[in-house]
C-alpha positions in Angstrom: 17.7 24.9 2.5 19.1 23.5 5.2 17.0 22.0 8.5 15.4 24.3 10.9 15.2 24.3 14.8 15.0 20.8 16.1 12.0 19.8 18.9 12.3 20.8 22.2 12.9 18.1 24.5 9.7 15.7 24.5 8.1 15.3 28.1 6.5 11.5 29.3 3.3 11.7 31.3 3.0 7.4 31.2 5.5 4.4 32.3 5.3 3.4 28.7 6.8 7.0 27.4 8.9 7.4 30.3 10.5 3.7 29.5 10.9 4.3 25.7 12.6 7.8 26.3 14.9 6.5 29.2 16.2 3.0 28.2 16.2 3.2 24.2 19.0 3.8 21.9 17.2 5.8 19.0 19.3 5.9 16.5 20.3 2.3 16.7 16.7 1.3 16.6 16.1 3.6 13.5 19.3 3.0 12.2 19.4 6.7 11.3 21.7 9.1 13.0 19.6 12.4 12.6 16.6 10.6 14.2 14.9 12.8 16.5 11.2 11.8 18.8 8.2 12.9 16.3 5.5 14.7 18.4 3.1 12.3 17.1 5.2 9.1 18.6 5.5 11.3 22.0 1.5 11.7 22.0 0.6 7.9 21.3 3.0 7.2 23.7 1.7 9.2 25.9 -2.2 8.1 25.1 -4.3 6.5 28.1 -7.7 6.7 26.3 -8.7 3.0 24.9 -9.4 3.8 21.4 -7.3 6.1 19.4 -7.4 7.1 15.9 -4.4 9.3 13.8 -5.0 10.5 10.2 -1.3 11.3 9.3 0.7 12.4 6.6 3.4 9.5 5.0 6.5 8.6 6.5 5.8 10.5 9.9 7.0 7.2 11.7 3.9 5.5 13.0 4.9 2.1 12.3 7.5 2.9 14.2 5.7 4.5 17.3 3.3 1.3 17.3 6.5 -0.8 17.7 8.0 0.9 20.4 4.6 1.7 22.3 4.0 -2.1 22.3 7.3 -3.1 23.0 7.3 -0.8 25.9 3.8 -1.9 27.6 5.2 -5.8 27.3 8.4 -5.0 29.0 6.2 -3.8 31.2 3.8 -6.2 32.3 4.7 -9.9 31.6 2.2 -11.4 29.4 0.7 -8.7 27.5 -0.2 -9.9 23.7 0.3 -6.9 21.5 -1.5 -7.7 18.0 -0.2 -5.7 14.5 -2.4 -5.6 11.4 -1.3 -4.1 8.1 -2.7 -3.8 4.3 -0.2 -7.1 3.5 2.3 -9.7 4.6 5.3 -7.7 4.1 4.1 -5.0 5.9 2.9 -6.8 8.9 6.0 -8.5 8.8 8.0 -5.3 9.3 6.1 -4.3 12.2 7.5 -7.6 13.9 10.9 -6.4 12.9 10.7 -2.7 14.3 10.0 -4.4 17.6 13.1 -6.6 17.2 15.0 -4.0 16.4 13.7 -2.1 19.3 14.8 -4.7 21.9 18.0 -4.5 20.1 18.3 -0.9 20.8 17.2 -1.2 24.8 20.3 -0.3 27.0 21.5 -3.8 28.4 20.4 -3.7 31.8 16.6 -3.7 30.3 16.9 -5.4 27.2 14.9 -8.7 27.2 15.7 -12.2 25.6 13.8 -13.0 22.8 12.8 -16.8 23.2 10.3 -16.9 19.9 11.8 -15.4 16.9 9.7 -15.8 13.5 7.9 -13.5 10.9 4.7 -12.6 11.9 5.8 -13.1 16.0 8.2 -12.7 18.8 8.2 -13.8 22.4 10.1 -12.4 25.2 11.0 -14.0 28.6 8.6 -12.3 30.9 5.8 -14.1 28.3 5.2 -10.9 26.3 4.3 -11.9 22.7 4.2 -9.4 19.5 2.1 -10.9 16.8 1.6 -9.9 13.3 -2.2 -10.4 11.6 -1.3 -9.5 7.8 -4.4 -7.9 6.5 -7.1 -10.4 8.8 -8.7 -10.0 12.2 -6.8 -10.8 14.9 -9.2 -13.3 16.7 -8.7 -15.0 20.3 -6.3 -12.6 22.3 -8.8 -11.2 25.1 -7.2 -8.3 27.1 -5.0 -7.4 24.0 -3.4 -4.4 22.4 -4.4 -4.1 18.7 -2.4 -2.0 16.2 -3.9 -1.3 12.7 -1.5 0.3 10.2 -2.3 1.8 7.1 -6.2 1.1 8.3 -7.6 2.8 5.4 -5.5 0.7 2.9 -6.6 -2.9 4.6 -9.4 -4.3 2.4 -10.8 -6.4 5.2 -10.8 -3.3 7.5 -14.6 -3.7 8.6 -13.5 -7.0 10.3 -10.4 -5.8 11.5 -12.4 -3.4 13.2 -14.9 -5.5 15.0 -12.4 -8.3 16.0 -10.0 -5.2 17.6 -12.8 -3.5 19.3 -14.9 -6.7 20.3 -11.1 -7.7 22.0 -11.1 -4.8 24.3 -14.0 -5.9 26.8 -12.2 -6.4 29.5 -8.9 -4.8 28.9 -6.2 -3.7 26.6 -6.5 -1.1 23.8 -6.8 -0.7 19.6 -4.4 2.3 18.2 -5.3 2.9 14.7 -4.1 5.1 11.6 -3.5 6.0 8.2 -2.6 7.8 5.7 -6.3 8.7 3.9 -7.9 6.7 1.0 -10.7 8.5 -0.3 -14.1 9.1 1.7 -14.9 5.3 2.5 -14.1 2.8 4.7 -13.9 2.1 8.5 -10.8 4.5 9.2 -12.7 7.5 7.2 -15.8 6.6 9.1 -14.3 6.7 12.5 -12.4 9.6 11.6 -15.2 12.2 10.6 -18.0 10.7 12.6 -17.3 11.6 15.8 -21.0 11.3 17.4 -21.1 8.2 16.4 -17.6 6.8 17.9 -17.4 8.8 20.8 -14.7 7.0 22.7 -12.4 7.2 20.2 -9.2 9.9 20.5 -8.4 11.5 16.8 -5.7 12.8 16.0 -4.5 15.0 12.8 -1.0 14.8 11.5 -0.4 16.5 8.5 3.5 16.7 7.1 4.9 20.2 8.4 4.0 19.0 12.3 6.9 16.6 11.9 10.9 17.4 12.1 11.8 15.0 9.2 9.6 16.6 6.9 9.6 20.5 7.9 12.0 22.7 8.2 10.3 24.7 11.2 7.6 23.2 12.5 7.1 25.6 15.2 6.5 28.3 12.8 4.5 26.0 10.5 2.0 25.3 13.3 1.2 28.4 13.2 1.6 29.8 9.6 0.9 26.7 7.6 -2.8 25.7 7.5 -3.5 29.3 6.3 -1.2 28.8 3.3 -2.0 27.4 0.0 -0.3 23.7 -0.7 2.0 24.9 -2.7 3.4 28.0 -1.1 4.0 25.8 2.5 5.6 23.2 0.6 7.9 26.1 -0.6 8.1 28.0 2.8 8.1 24.7 5.1 9.2 21.7 3.7 12.5 20.0 3.2 14.1 19.5 -0.4 13.0 16.1 -0.2 9.5 17.2 0.5 9.6 19.5 -2.2 10.7 16.6 -4.8 7.7 14.4 -3.4 5.4 17.5 -4.4 6.9 18.1 -7.5 6.6 14.0 -8.4 2.9 14.7 -7.9 2.6 16.8 -10.7 -1.0 17.6 -11.7 -2.1 16.0 -9.0 -2.7 18.2 -6.1 -5.5 15.8 -4.9 -3.0 13.0 -4.3 -0.2 15.1 -2.6 -2.6 16.3 -0.2 -4.2 13.3 0.5 -0.8 11.7 0.9 0.9 14.4 3.3 -1.9 16.5 4.4 -4.7 14.6 5.7 -7.2 15.5 3.1 -10.0 12.6 2.3 -10.0 12.9 -1.6 -13.4 12.0 -2.8 -12.9 9.3 -5.8 -16.6 9.8 -6.8 -16.0 10.6 -10.5 -13.9 7.7 -10.4 -15.2 5.0 -13.1 -13.2 2.5 -11.0 -14.2 3.9 -7.2 -11.6 2.4 -4.6 -14.3 0.6 -2.6 -14.8 -1.5 -5.6 -10.9 -2.3 -6.1 -10.1 -3.1 -2.8 -13.3 -5.7 -3.0 -11.1 -7.9 -5.0 -7.7 -7.7 -3.4 -6.1 -10.7 -1.8 -3.1 -10.8 0.7 -1.2 -13.5 -1.5 2.2 -14.0 -3.1 2.2 -13.8 -6.4 5.3 -16.6 -7.3 3.0 -18.8 -5.2 -0.6 -18.1 -6.8 0.5 -19.9 -10.4 -0.9 -23.1 -11.3 1.0 -25.5 -13.4 -1.6 -26.4 -16.0 -3.4 -23.3 -16.6 -2.9 -20.8 -19.3 -1.3 -17.3 -18.6 -2.1 -14.3 -20.6 -0.1 -11.3 -20.5 -0.8 -7.4 -21.0 1.7 -5.0 -22.0 0.9 -1.1 -22.1 4.2 0.5 -23.9 6.1 3.4 -22.2 9.5 4.5 -21.6 10.2 8.3 -20.3 7.3 9.8 -18.7 5.3 6.8 -19.0 5.9 3.2 -17.9 5.7 -0.1 -19.8 3.4 -2.2 -17.7 3.5 -6.1 -18.0 0.7 -7.9 -16.4 -0.2 -11.5 -16.2 -3.4 -13.4 -15.4 -4.0 -16.7 -15.1 -7.9 -18.3 -15.2 -8.4 -20.2 -11.8 -11.9 -20.3 -9.9 -11.3 -16.2 -11.1 -8.7 -14.5 -12.5 -5.7 -14.4 -10.9 -3.2 -11.7 -11.1 0.4 -13.8 -11.1 2.8 -11.3 -12.5 3.2 -7.2 -12.1 6.4 -5.8 -13.6 6.9 -1.9 -14.3 9.5 -0.8 -16.2 10.7 2.9 -16.0 13.0 4.7 -18.0 14.2 1.1 -19.7 16.1 1.1 -22.8 13.7 -0.4 -25.2 16.5 -3.7 -26.2 16.3 -4.3 -22.4 12.4 -4.3 -22.2 12.2 -6.5 -25.4 14.0 -9.4 -23.3 12.3 -8.7 -20.1 9.3 -9.2 -22.0 10.3 -12.3 -23.9 11.3 -14.0 -20.8 8.4 -13.6 -18.9 6.4 -14.9 -22.3 8.9 -17.9 -22.1 9.0 -18.4 -18.3 5.3 -18.4 -18.1 4.6 -20.0 -21.3 2.3 -17.4 -21.9 -0.6 -18.8 -24.4 -1.4 -15.1 -25.6 0.1 -11.8 -25.3 -1.7 -8.2 -26.0 0.6 -5.6 -26.6 -0.4 -1.9 -27.0 0.7 -1.4 -30.5 -0.1 2.2 -30.8 2.9 5.3 -30.8 6.1 4.0 -29.3 4.7 -0.1 -28.9 4.6 -0.4 -32.0 8.2 -1.6 -32.5 8.2 -3.5 -29.0 5.0 -5.0 -30.6 6.5 -6.2 -34.3 9.4 -7.5 -31.9 7.4 -9.7 -30.1 5.1 -11.1 -32.7 8.4 -12.0 -34.9 9.7 -13.6 -32.0 7.1 -16.2 -30.8 4.5 -15.8 -33.7 1.2 -14.0 -34.2 -0.8 -17.2 -32.8 0.3 -16.0 -29.8 0.5 -12.1 -29.8 -1.9 -9.7 -30.5 -1.2 -6.3 -31.2 -4.5 -3.4 -29.9 -4.4 -0.4 -31.1 -6.4 1.8 -28.5 -9.2 3.7 -29.9 -12.6 4.8 -28.5 -13.9 1.5 -29.2 -11.3 -0.8 -28.3 -11.0 1.1 -24.8 -14.5 1.4 -24.1 -14.8 -2.6 -24.8 -11.4 -3.3 -22.2 -12.9 -1.1 -19.4 -16.3 -2.1 -19.5 -15.4 -5.7 -19.3 -12.5 -4.7 -16.7 -15.4 -3.3 -14.4 -17.8 -5.9 -15.3 -15.0 -8.5 -13.5 -14.5 -6.5 -10.6 -18.3 -5.8 -9.8 -18.9 -10.0 -10.0 -15.9 -10.6 -8.0 -14.2 -12.5 -11.2 -10.8 -11.3 -10.5 -8.1 -11.1 -8.0 -5.4 -8.2 -7.7 -2.8 -8.3 -4.6 -3.3 -6.6 -1.6 -2.3 -3.4 -1.0 -0.4 -2.3 -4.2 -1.0 1.4 -3.5 0.4 2.0 -7.2 -1.6 -0.4 -9.1 -4.9 0.7 -7.0 -4.3 4.3 -7.9 -3.9 3.5 -11.7 -6.9 1.9 -11.8 -8.8 4.9 -9.4 -7.6 7.6 -11.8 -9.4 6.3 -15.2 -12.4 8.4 -15.6 -15.3 7.9 -18.1 -16.7 11.0 -20.1 -19.5 11.2 -21.9 -19.5 12.3 -26.0 -21.8 13.6 -28.6 -23.3 10.9 -30.9 -23.8 8.7 -27.8 -20.5 6.6 -25.9 -17.6 7.5 -23.9 -14.2 8.0 -23.7 -11.8 6.7 -21.2 -8.7 8.5 -20.1 -6.9 9.1 -17.1 -4.7 12.2 -16.8 -0.8 11.8 -17.1 1.5 12.7 -14.1 4.9 11.9 -12.9 3.7 8.3 -11.8 2.5 7.6 -15.6 -0.7 7.2 -17.7 -3.0 4.6 -15.8 -0.3 2.3 -17.4 -0.8 -0.7 -14.8 -4.8 -0.3 -15.4 -4.5 -0.5 -19.3 -2.0 -3.6 -19.0 -4.3 -4.8 -16.6 -7.3 -4.3 -19.1 -5.0 -5.7 -22.0 -3.7 -8.9 -19.6 -8.0 -9.5 -18.9 -8.3 -9.4 -23.0 -5.3 -11.8 -23.6 -6.5 -14.2 -20.8 -10.1 -14.4 -22.4 -8.3 -16.1 -25.6 -5.8 -18.1 -23.8 -7.9 -21.0 -24.1 -5.1 -23.7 -25.3 -4.1 -26.2 -21.7 -0.2 -26.8 -21.2 0.7 -30.0 -22.3 2.9 -31.9 -20.1 6.4 -31.0 -21.9 5.5 -27.1 -21.3 7.8 -24.2 -19.6 6.8 -23.0 -16.4 9.8 -21.9 -14.2 7.4 -19.8 -12.1 5.1 -22.1 -10.1 3.6 -23.5 -6.7 0.5 -24.0 -4.5 -2.3 -22.4 -4.6 -3.1 -20.1 -1.8 -6.7 -20.8 -0.6 -9.4 -18.8 1.1 -9.5 -16.0 -1.5 
């Protein structure tokens, strides 16, 4: 299925939009020969309201829109401060890279000189600055421009809202956007409570409004809202969009949340998204390792549709995630070697492995290599699942565990777990199988908690820890 009609020529109604359209080499800035301006981007660049919120599909180009809006504003008025927030350090740094790429893609006659250039800050020769604030509130920058990307996925979303809204009392703007993440958080609140937040302009951008995802935007704009998800994907989706839809399998709600701006209700989840995100922190896994403290590994075994997930926890002030390794369609001999390498590098005191079904052979190998005192095989029964899941949830509720901020797949796997009452008392714990696995990361985390609880022996001076570094404070 080839591409359909392309977008009509964009119209600029603000100086910012005109500057971008007249002076930016779009293909060079995006590094895509087929790049076109999306309607959402044009609308954001033409926006004059103080505060704007956009509920959008994935892969719609919002981050690029924010970076170019900031670049235009900074070029047009020297001394402008533009603040970027996203859900982790990597994503925040990406926004600064977008600004830098945009500068390089301006025509030479208007291209400013970069006089300060680091991971989280750029400054150009007219004094305008572009600053990244990874998953934390921007402070001390009055009359600034605030761009909050993937707002629903930021664990300090309320603190960032207060900082940004409090910083525009004498000037500046707030631009926030995200794909939804359940019926929770500041993004959902502002988007749905229009009477409470009357000053905010809102935009809604499902996939069929993007030329990079839809083969005929103009016709889809009229017809797609009246169709079922499957029918409109088949009728209007690009081949890549159709492949993405198929990858979600039976998880229709997941696709609708990621691509169709729907807020999925996770009320029935054993671990609600709000609880999961309350135990997130933005840190580097390798830097988090403490030299002298024992580490426990949890391994949930898979091969084809499921994944083999390896998660390492270290008991610091709280249980701290220091390793996440996911293997998909990796032959078992290679899985064995990777797992052995993790055990050796971390000198793991205890490793708990799913030994049911296909996990049996992997468990036998690891046990034979490292000994029964360091390796435990765990059979997933109703009783063992109940113990592991209730322990995991208790740690989240007590804020006694830390996972890396913005790991969407780990979040999703934890959120998939369901608790179903059974006859005679007790509960059954399960997660639907889909093309992203069987909540493999969640079960691996539960196994790692079990392993960390039994990894009591302190490290000796001669023991080997390849991955080490300073502990990050303020968690």
